[in-house]
C-alpha positions in Angstrom: 0.2 0.0 -0.2 3.1 2.2 0.6 4.3 1.8 -2.9 0.7 2.8 -4.1 0.9 5.7 -2.6 3.8 7.1 -3.6 3.7 6.4 -7.1 0.2 8.4 -6.9 1.7 11.2 -5.1 4.9 11.2 -7.8 2.4 11.2 -10.4 0.4 13.9 -8.9 4.2 16.1 -8.5 4.8 16.0 -11.5 1.4 16.7 -13.4 1.4 20.0 -10.3 5.0 20.3 -12.4 4.0 19.6 -15.9 0.7 21.5 -15.9 0.6 25.2 -15.7 -1.9 26.5 -13.2 -4.3 29.1 -14.9 -4.4 32.6 -13.6 -7.5 33.7 -11.3 -9.0 37.1 -13.0 -12.5 37.7 -11.5 -12.7 39.9 -9.2 -15.2 41.1 -6.7 -16.5 44.8 -6.2 -18.3 45.4 -3.6 -20.2 48.3 -4.3 -20.1 51.5 -1.7 -17.1 49.8 0.3 -17.7 49.8 3.9 -20.6 51.8 3.1 -22.6 49.5 0.9 -25.7 50.6 -0.9 -27.3 53.2 0.6 -28.3 56.4 -0.2 -26.3 59.8 -0.6 -23.0 58.1 -1.6 -21.6 58.8 -4.6 -21.4 56.2 -6.3 -19.4 58.5 -9.3 -16.3 58.5 -6.8 -16.7 55.0 -6.2 -16.3 54.0 -9.8 -13.6 56.3 -10.6 -10.3 54.3 -11.3 -11.9 51.3 -11.3 -12.1 48.8 -14.4 -14.2 46.4 -15.1 -13.8 42.8 -16.8 -15.6 39.8 -18.2 -16.5 37.4 -15.4 -16.2 40.3 -12.5 -19.1 40.7 -9.4 -20.3 43.3 -8.2 -21.3 42.4 -4.3 -24.4 44.9 -3.4 -25.4 44.4 0.9 -28.4 46.8 1.8 -31.1 46.7 4.1 -33.5 44.1 2.2 -37.2 45.6 3.1 -36.1 49.0 1.8 -33.7 48.3 -1.8 -33.5 46.4 -4.5 -30.8 46.8 -7.6 -32.5 46.6 -10.9 -30.7 46.9 -14.1 -32.0 49.1 -16.8 -31.1 50.7 -20.3 -29.4 54.0 -20.2 -32.4 55.9 -20.8 -34.4 54.8 -17.8 -30.9 55.0 -15.8 -30.3 58.7 -16.9 -33.6 59.3 -15.8 -33.9 57.3 -12.8 -36.6 55.1 -13.8 -37.4 51.5 -12.6 -41.2 50.5 -14.6 -39.6 48.6 -16.9 -36.8 46.9 -15.8 -34.1 44.3 -17.9 -33.4 42.1 -14.9 -33.7 42.1 -11.5 -31.2 41.3 -9.7 -32.5 41.8 -6.3 -33.0 37.9 -4.4 -34.3 38.9 -1.3 -31.6 39.0 1.3 -30.1 42.2 1.1 -26.7 40.4 0.2 -27.2 40.2 -3.8 -24.3 39.6 -6.8 -24.8 41.0 -10.1 -22.1 38.7 -12.4 -20.6 40.8 -15.3 -21.1 38.0 -18.1 -21.2 39.7 -20.6 -19.4 42.9 -22.2 -21.6 45.3 -22.3 -22.9 48.7 -20.2 -25.3 47.8 -17.2 -27.3 50.3 -16.0 -28.0 49.5 -12.1 -30.3 51.4 -9.9 -32.5 51.1 -6.6 -36.1 51.2 -8.0 -37.5 51.6 -4.3 -36.6 55.0 -4.9 -33.3 55.1 -4.0 -31.9 56.3 -7.1 -33.0 59.8 -6.4 -30.8 59.7 -3.8 -28.0 58.4 -5.7 -28.4 55.1 -5.5 -27.2 54.0 -9.4 -24.2 53.3 -11.3 -23.1 52.6 -14.9 -20.5 49.6 -15.1 -18.7 49.3 -18.4 -17.6 45.5 -18.6 -14.9 44.8 -20.8 -12.7 41.9 -22.2 -9.7 40.9 -20.1 -6.2 42.9 -21.7 -4.2 40.1 -23.0 -1.1 39.6 -20.9 2.2 42.1 -21.8 4.4 40.1 -24.0 7.6 38.3 -22.9 11.0 40.3 -23.2 12.3 39.0 -26.7 15.6 36.6 -26.4 18.5 37.5 -26.5 21.5 36.5 -27.8 25.1 36.0 -26.2 27.1 35.9 -29.0 25.5 33.0 -31.8 24.1 31.2 -28.7 20.6 32.6 -27.7 19.6 32.5 -23.6 17.0 30.6 -23.6 19.7 27.6 -25.5 22.3 28.2 -22.8 19.7 27.8 -20.1 18.0 24.7 -21.7 21.7 22.9 -21.4 20.9 23.2 -17.6 17.7 22.6 -17.1 17.2 19.9 -19.3 19.5 17.5 -17.8 18.5 18.5 -14.2 14.9 17.8 -15.2 16.0 14.4 -16.8 18.6 13.7 -13.2 15.1 14.5 -10.9 12.9 12.5 -12.7 15.7 9.3 -12.6 15.7 10.1 -9.0 12.7 9.6 -8.5 12.1 6.7 -11.0 14.8 4.7 -9.1 12.7 5.2 -5.4 10.1 4.0 -7.1 11.3 1.1 -8.0 13.4 0.2 -5.3 9.9 0.3 -3.0 8.5 -2.5 -5.2 
């Protein structure tokens, strides 16, 4: 049984080393930070400097019997009209999430009268920009840095794998 456990551990370790871990990019924004979703807060200031990307999400905290979160079109947003929302994001707990899963403008407001107290936000959601390009490989004489680095990395990797294999075989 111990041999099998070591074998499984070796396979898992090899897999973890070989497979790159995807980067987590989604970000949670608590609307209003520690003041939450309440009237008489300048949400325009709260939005400054924030960039919203696909799969980010907005977390609203509010008094569930006094406020809600409605998505409306731009015209209704500008006029604080909540009569025909595109979507009601309120689930009744006062701790609601708006998932930003489309690249578009989200126009959100409190449909229970809070919009007139400033409870509205317009969020533009974009695709995540691509990661910066890596620096070009510099040549050292006629041999590139990658080639010279590979001459060390490959033997060390082969040594590590062969050593692990020897340990496994000895346990059998």
